[in-house]
KEKOL-933728 format. One line per 4 residues: number of its first residue (from 1); their letters; for each residue x, z, y of N, C-alpha, C. Coordinates in nm, 3 decimals, padded with zeros to 5 digits. Example, Ala and Ser with C-alpha at 12.3 -4.5 7.8 and 13.67 -1.06 7.14 Angstrom:
residues 2
1> AS> 01.319/00.780/-00.569/01.230/00.780/-00.450/01.320/00.780/-00.330  01.285/00.708/-00.225/01.367/00.714/-00.106/01.290/00.787/00.003
END
This chain:
residues 186
1> MTQL> 00.083/00.000/-00.117/00.000/00.000/00.000/00.088/00.000/00.124  00.069/-00.096/00.210/00.149/-00.101/00.332/00.092/-00.004/00.435  00.181/00.051/00.516/00.139/00.142/00.621/00.085/00.063/00.740  00.002/00.128/00.819/-00.047/00.069/00.942/00.064/00.079/01.046
5> NDSE> 00.075/-00.022/01.131/00.168/-00.011/01.243/00.099/00.067/01.356  00.172/00.096/01.462/00.117/00.177/01.571/-00.006/00.113/01.634  -00.003/-00.017/01.651/-00.116/-00.088/01.710/-00.240/-00.078/01.621  -00.222/-00.095/01.491/-00.333/-00.082/01.396/-00.386/00.061/01.392
9> GRLG> -00.295/00.158/01.403/-00.337/00.297/01.406/-00.420/00.330/01.528  -00.378/00.279/01.644/-00.455/00.300/01.767/-00.592/00.233/01.756  -00.594/00.116/01.696/-00.721/00.045/01.674/-00.811/00.125/01.580  -00.754/00.184/01.476/-00.830/00.270/01.386/-00.889/00.390/01.457
13> LVLA> -00.812/00.449/01.550/-00.862/00.561/01.629/-00.978/00.519/01.718  -00.966/00.402/01.780/-01.076/00.351/01.864/-01.201/00.332/01.779  -01.184/00.277/01.661/-01.296/00.255/01.570/-01.358/00.390/01.529  -01.274/00.489/01.498/-01.324/00.621/01.461/-01.398/00.686/01.578
17> RHAV> -01.342/00.679/01.698/-01.406/00.736/01.818/-01.541/00.670/01.840  -01.545/00.539/01.829/-01.671/00.466/01.850/-01.774/00.505/01.743  -01.730/00.522/01.620/-01.822/00.562/01.512/-01.880/00.700/01.539  -01.797/00.792/01.587/-01.844/00.927/01.620/-01.947/00.920/01.732
21> EAAV> -01.914/00.847/01.838/-02.004/00.839/01.953/-02.135/00.769/01.915  -02.126/00.662/01.837/-02.248/00.591/01.794/-02.335/00.683/01.708  -02.274/00.760/01.621/-02.349/00.852/01.536/-02.422/00.957/01.620  -02.351/01.014/01.716/-02.409/01.119/01.800/-02.523/01.063/01.886
25> HGTR> -02.507/00.940/01.934/-02.610/00.879/02.019/-02.717/00.805/01.939  -02.699/00.795/01.807/-02.798/00.727/01.723/-02.799/00.577/01.739  -02.682/00.521/01.771/-02.670/00.375/01.785/-02.584/00.320/01.672  -02.578/00.189/01.664/-02.496/00.124/01.561/-02.353/00.108/01.608
29> PFSG> -02.255/00.138/01.523/-02.116/00.113/01.562/-02.089/-00.037/01.567  -01.992/-00.075/01.651/-01.962/-00.218/01.664/-01.899/-00.271/01.537  -01.910/-00.401/01.518/-01.848/-00.466/01.404/-01.711/-00.515/01.444  -01.614/-00.496/01.360/-01.477/-00.534/01.393/-01.441/-00.674/01.347
33> DKLP> -01.511/-00.774/01.396/-01.486/-00.911/01.354/-01.342/-00.954/01.378  -01.278/-00.899/01.478/-01.142/-00.940/01.516/-01.035/-00.841/01.471  -01.068/-00.757/01.377/-00.970/-00.658/01.331/-00.863/-00.724/01.245  -00.741/-00.668/01.247/-00.634/-00.719/01.161/-00.672/-00.709/01.013
37> PVFS> -00.608/-00.790/00.929/-00.642/-00.794/00.786/-00.637/-00.659/00.714  -00.551/-00.566/00.757/-00.540/-00.436/00.690/-00.674/-00.362/00.689  -00.761/-00.390/00.786/-00.890/-00.322/00.793/-00.989/-00.372/00.687  -00.950/-00.478/00.618/-01.033/-00.529/00.507/-00.988/-00.474/00.372
41> EPRG> -00.872/-00.408/00.370/-00.817/-00.353/00.246/-00.883/-00.219/00.213  -00.916/-00.195/00.086/-00.970/-00.064/00.049/-00.866/00.046/00.073  -00.907/00.151/00.141/-00.819/00.264/00.171/-00.897/00.394/00.169  -00.830/00.501/00.132/-00.884/00.634/00.153/-00.857/00.675/00.296
45> VFVT> -00.947/00.751/00.354/-00.933/00.787/00.495/-01.009/00.916/00.525  -00.959/00.992/00.621/-01.029/01.110/00.673/-01.032/01.102/00.824  -01.143/01.145/00.882/-01.155/01.161/01.026/-01.173/01.310/01.053  -01.087/01.363/01.137/-01.090/01.504/01.174/-01.125/01.513/01.321
49> LTRD> -01.222/01.599/01.352/-01.263/01.622/01.490/-01.224/01.764/01.530  -01.167/01.777/01.649/-01.138/01.909/01.704/-01.202/01.917/01.842  -01.239/02.038/01.880/-01.289/02.064/02.015/-01.211/02.183/02.068  -01.144/02.162/02.179/-01.061/02.266/02.240/-00.961/02.323/02.139
53> GELR> -00.906/02.235/02.055/-00.803/02.273/01.959/-00.855/02.335/01.830  -00.986/02.353/01.817/-01.046/02.412/01.697/-01.115/02.305/01.614  -01.108/02.319/01.482/-01.173/02.224/01.393/-01.322/02.217/01.425  -01.375/02.094/01.433/-01.517/02.072/01.462/-01.586/01.988/01.355
57> GCIG> -01.504/01.921/01.271/-01.556/01.842/01.161/-01.443/01.767/01.094  -01.453/01.751/00.963/-01.351/01.675/00.890/-01.414/01.626/00.760  -01.429/01.495/00.752/-01.491/01.432/00.635/-01.414/01.304/00.606  -01.408/01.267/00.480/-01.342/01.143/00.446/-01.374/01.095/00.308
61> LPYP> -01.309/00.987/00.275/-01.317/00.926/00.143/-01.175/00.929/00.086  -01.148/01.018/-00.011/-01.011/01.033/-00.059/-00.959/00.916/-00.141  -01.049/00.838/-00.197/-01.007/00.724/-00.279/-01.042/00.594/-00.209  -00.970/00.487/-00.234/-00.995/00.359/-00.168/-01.117/00.286/-00.226
65> VAPL> -01.235/00.335/-00.193/-01.359/00.279/-00.247/-01.427/00.184/-00.150  -01.373/00.172/-00.028/-01.433/00.084/00.073/-01.323/00.027/00.160  -01.347/-00.090/00.221/-01.250/-00.143/00.316/-01.223/-00.041/00.428  -01.102/-00.041/00.480/-01.061/00.057/00.580/-01.159/00.065/00.697
69> EQAI> -01.203/-00.048/00.749/-01.299/-00.047/00.861/-01.424/00.033/00.824  -01.482/00.001/00.712/-01.605/00.067/00.667/-01.579/00.215/00.639  -01.466/00.247/00.579/-01.432/00.387/00.548/-01.417/00.469/00.675  -01.353/00.412/00.778/-01.337/00.483/00.906/-01.472/00.509/00.969
73> IEAG> -01.559/00.408/00.970/-01.692/00.425/01.030/-01.770/00.533/00.956  -01.769/00.529/00.823/-01.842/00.628/00.744/-01.786/00.768/00.765  -01.653/00.781/00.763/-01.591/00.912/00.782/-01.617/00.965/00.922  -01.612/00.880/01.023/-01.640/00.922/01.160/-01.782/00.972/01.176
77> RSAA> -01.878/00.894/01.123/-02.020/00.936/01.128/-02.040/01.070/01.057  -01.984/01.080/00.939/-02.002/01.202/00.859/-01.936/01.323/00.924  -01.816/01.305/00.979/-01.747/01.417/01.045/-01.829/01.467/01.164  -01.895/01.376/01.234/-01.974/01.413/01.351/-02.107/01.479/01.315
81> LQDP> -02.169/01.434/01.207/-02.306/01.477/01.179/-02.326/01.555/01.050  -02.235/01.542/00.952/-02.266/01.592/00.819/-02.168/01.693/00.760  -02.071/01.740/00.837/-01.982/01.843/00.783/-02.065/01.970/00.769  -02.084/02.020/00.645/-02.173/02.134/00.625/-02.124/02.264/00.691
85> RFPP> -02.000/02.267/00.733/-01.947/02.387/00.797/-01.987/02.401/00.943  -02.040/02.291/01.001/-02.067/02.288/01.145/-02.202/02.223/01.174  -02.263/02.259/01.288/-02.382/02.184/01.330/-02.337/02.044/01.376  -02.430/01.948/01.381/-02.393/01.814/01.429/-02.334/01.819/01.571
89> VTPE> -02.240/01.730/01.597/-02.182/01.717/01.730/-02.292/01.670/01.826  -02.293/01.725/01.944/-02.393/01.689/02.045/-02.331/01.596/02.149  -02.415/01.519/02.220/-02.361/01.431/02.325/-02.281/01.508/02.431  -02.322/01.630/02.460/-02.254/01.710/02.563/-02.111/01.747/02.521
93> ELDR> -02.081/01.746/02.394/-01.949/01.783/02.344/-01.849/01.668/02.344  -01.898/01.546/02.347/-01.812/01.430/02.320/-01.686/01.424/02.406  -01.695/01.464/02.532/-01.577/01.459/02.619/-01.469/01.558/02.576  -01.507/01.662/02.503/-01.411/01.765/02.460/-01.363/01.743/02.317
97> IRVE> -01.422/01.646/02.248/-01.385/01.618/02.109/-01.261/01.528/02.105  -01.165/01.564/02.022/-01.048/01.481/01.995/-01.056/01.433/01.851  -01.016/01.308/01.830/-01.026/01.244/01.700/-00.887/01.227/01.640  -00.878/01.258/01.511/-00.756/01.235/01.434/-00.796/01.150/01.313
101> LTVL> -00.717/01.050/01.285/-00.741/00.960/01.172/-00.624/00.975/01.075  -00.656/00.999/00.947/-00.555/01.007/00.843/-00.586/00.900/00.738  -00.495/00.805/00.724/-00.509/00.698/00.625/-00.426/00.738/00.503  -00.491/00.740/00.387/-00.431/00.798/00.267/-00.372/00.694/00.172
105> TMPE> -00.271/00.739/00.099/-00.224/00.663/-00.016/-00.314/00.699/-00.134  -00.303/00.625/-00.242/-00.381/00.653/-00.361/-00.338/00.786/-00.422  -00.430/00.880/-00.446/-00.393/01.006/-00.511/-00.340/00.981/-00.652  -00.233/01.053/-00.687/-00.170/01.041/-00.818/-00.160/01.179/-00.881
109> PITG> -00.209/01.196/-01.004/-00.198/01.326/-01.070/-00.052/01.366/-01.092  -00.026/01.495/-01.078/00.106/01.549/-01.110/00.115/01.557/-01.262  00.220/01.500/-01.317/00.240/01.503/-01.462/00.341/01.612/-01.497  00.351/01.642/-01.622/00.446/01.743/-01.668/00.380/01.878/-01.681
113> SSSA> 00.460/01.979/-01.688/00.412/02.116/-01.709/00.325/02.161/-01.593  00.208/02.216/-01.625/00.117/02.261/-01.520/00.176/02.379/-01.442  00.260/02.459/-01.505/00.319/02.573/-01.435/00.427/02.532/-01.335  00.479/02.409/-01.347/00.584/02.361/-01.257/00.530/02.269/-01.147
117> RSDA> 00.399/02.264/-01.130/00.341/02.172/-01.032/00.389/02.198/-00.890  00.417/02.323/-00.858/00.461/02.354/-00.721/00.593/02.284/-00.688  00.673/02.254/-00.789/00.800/02.183/-00.765/00.779/02.040/-00.719  00.665/01.981/-00.751/00.636/01.843/-00.713/00.579/01.830/-00.572
121> VQVG> 00.532/01.941/-00.516/00.464/01.938/-00.385/00.567/01.950/-00.273  00.566/01.852/-00.183/00.651/01.855/-00.065/00.562/01.885/00.056  00.575/02.007/00.108/00.495/02.049/00.222/00.526/01.959/00.342  00.422/01.915/00.409/00.437/01.826/00.524/00.431/01.679/00.485
125> RHGL> 00.447/01.651/00.360/00.440/01.513/00.311/00.316/01.489/00.225  00.288/01.583/00.136/00.179/01.565/00.040/00.051/01.636/00.081  -00.060/01.572/00.049/-00.190/01.637/00.048/-00.225/01.665/-00.096  -00.326/01.748/-00.118/-00.361/01.791/-00.253/-00.508/01.770/-00.284
129> IIRG> -00.535/01.731/-00.407/-00.669/01.733/-00.462/-00.663/01.817/-00.589  -00.744/01.921/-00.594/-00.757/02.006/-00.713/-00.891/01.969/-00.776  -00.891/01.941/-00.907/-01.015/01.904/-00.976/-01.018/01.972/-01.113  -01.127/02.045/-01.135/-01.143/02.109/-01.265/-01.251/02.215/-01.263
133> LGTS> -01.294/02.255/-01.381/-01.393/02.359/-01.396/-01.521/02.327/-01.318  -01.552/02.196/-01.310/-01.676/02.151/-01.248/-01.675/02.141/-01.097  -01.559/02.148/-01.035/-01.551/02.142/-00.890/-01.421/02.075/-00.846  -01.410/02.050/-00.716/-01.286/01.993/-00.663/-01.270/02.034/-00.517
137> GLLL> -01.147/02.024/-00.469/-01.116/02.054/-00.330/-00.999/01.971/-00.285  -00.994/01.941/-00.154/-00.889/01.857/-00.099/-00.838/01.920/00.029  -00.707/01.916/00.047/-00.644/01.955/00.172/-00.550/01.844/00.215  -00.559/01.804/00.341/-00.474/01.699/00.397/-00.331/01.749/00.413
141> PQVA> -00.233/01.658/00.418/-00.093/01.699/00.427/-00.062/01.788/00.547  -00.127/01.763/00.660/-00.096/01.836/00.783/-00.143/01.982/00.778  -00.232/02.016/00.687/-00.287/02.152/00.682/-00.179/02.255/00.647  -00.098/02.226/00.547/00.006/02.321/00.506/00.104/02.346/00.619
145> TEYG> 00.140/02.241/00.692/00.232/02.255/00.804/00.170/02.337/00.915  00.042/02.311/00.946/-00.027/02.383/01.053/-00.033/02.533/01.026  -00.047/02.571/00.899/-00.059/02.712/00.864/00.073/02.774/00.818  00.178/02.693/00.806/00.308/02.746/00.765/00.315/02.787/00.620
149> WNAT> 00.238/02.720/00.535/00.235/02.754/00.393/00.352/02.692/00.318  00.398/02.758/00.214/00.492/02.696/00.121/00.409/02.624/00.014  00.475/02.562/-00.083/00.405/02.481/-00.183/00.306/02.565/-00.266  00.346/02.684/-00.304/00.259/02.770/-00.384/00.136/02.812/-00.305
153> EFLD> 00.156/02.852/-00.180/00.043/02.890/-00.095/-00.052/02.772/-00.073  00.005/02.654/-00.055/-00.074/02.533/-00.035/-00.161/02.506/-00.159  -00.101/02.516/-00.276/-00.176/02.497/-00.401/-00.286/02.603/-00.415  -00.252/02.728/-00.384/-00.352/02.835/-00.391/-00.468/02.810/-00.295
157> QACR> -00.438/02.763/-00.176/-00.542/02.735/-00.077/-00.628/02.616/-00.118  -00.568/02.518/-00.184/-00.647/02.405/-00.234/-00.744/02.454/-00.343  -00.698/02.546/-00.427/-00.787/02.607/-00.527/-00.902/02.678/-00.457  -00.871/02.755/-00.356/-00.974/02.827/-00.280/-01.075/02.731/-00.219
161> KAGL> -01.024/02.621/-00.164/-01.113/02.520/-00.103/-01.209/02.465/-00.209  -01.163/02.456/-00.333/-01.247/02.406/-00.442/-01.340/02.515/-00.496  -01.327/02.637/-00.443/-01.409/02.747/-00.493/-01.355/02.807/-00.622  -01.227/02.784/-00.645/-01.161/02.833/-00.767/-01.066/02.946/-00.730
165> PRGC> -01.027/03.028/-00.826/-00.935/03.138/-00.796/-00.794/03.085/-00.768  -00.722/03.161/-00.687/-00.580/03.129/-00.662/-00.508/03.120/-00.796  -00.412/03.031/-00.802/-00.333/03.017/-00.923/-00.395/02.929/-01.029  -00.519/02.885/-01.007/-00.584/02.801/-01.109/-00.509/02.669/-01.128
169> WRRP> -00.427/02.630/-01.030/-00.350/02.506/-01.041/-00.250/02.510/-01.157  -00.223/02.629/-01.208/-00.133/02.643/-01.323/-00.202/02.614/-01.456  -00.333/02.606/-01.454/-00.409/02.584/-01.579/-00.398/02.438/-01.623  -00.378/02.414/-01.751/-00.369/02.276/-01.798/-00.501/02.199/-01.790
173> DVEV> -00.613/02.270/-01.780/-00.742/02.201/-01.770/-00.784/02.176/-01.625  -00.695/02.203/-01.531/-00.718/02.173/-01.390/-00.619/02.065/-01.349  -00.671/01.956/-01.291/-00.587/01.845/-01.248/-00.548/01.863/-01.102  -00.421/01.839/-01.072/-00.372/01.842/-00.935/-00.315/01.705/-00.903
177> SLFE> -00.366/01.644/-00.797/-00.317/01.512/-00.754/-00.255/01.524/-00.616  -00.154/01.441/-00.593/-00.085/01.433/-00.465/-00.117/01.301/-00.398  -00.121/01.304/-00.265/-00.132/01.181/-00.187/-00.057/01.204/-00.057  -00.030/01.096/00.012/00.032/01.105/00.145/-00.066/01.053/00.247
181> GQIF> -00.045/01.091/00.372/-00.134/01.047/00.477/-00.059/01.002/00.600  -00.102/00.892/00.653/-00.048/00.842/00.779/-00.142/00.889/00.889  -00.092/00.971/00.981/-00.177/01.042/01.076/-00.166/00.980/01.216  -00.284/00.958/01.276/-00.292/00.905/01.411/-00.379/01.000/01.495
185> HE> -00.332/01.035/01.615/-00.403/01.128/01.704/-00.442/01.056/01.832  -00.553/01.101/01.889/-00.586/01.056/02.025/-00.493/01.125/02.122
END
């Protein structure tokens, strides 16, 4: 998977911002007829919204199930209106909302001994998906850095996000996948 260049990243941010605003105002987002070819490639993506430096919404598609353009629009709409942790974003908030776009690589399961999984995690580079025992949880690569976690703490927090006990990442019946994210900020 090729990375987006700076111009494509800025364009992705504009698309995400427009999707958020269209969702909040109940209008249709614009169609990107003139977007570069990378926006037609299936990609995983997350849109994160902050207001005054605090998380306000974060939703995405971790796997490349839709073209990048469509994934950004869906993630932007969902982050604005459907994050269950927050009420929907209101029109009055839009000027204070900042948008972050994270374009993901394909998640890959960590192979080898389940007890040695922490050795495979590079804080600041990898994001995590924990899946098992009927649930799953995901943390973006930037989260561990923001909180100052080491690899073990990051894995434990991903378990917590999935509603599982800390340390469950050591269980052989729990899958841990790594991915990387290319991050663009407004």
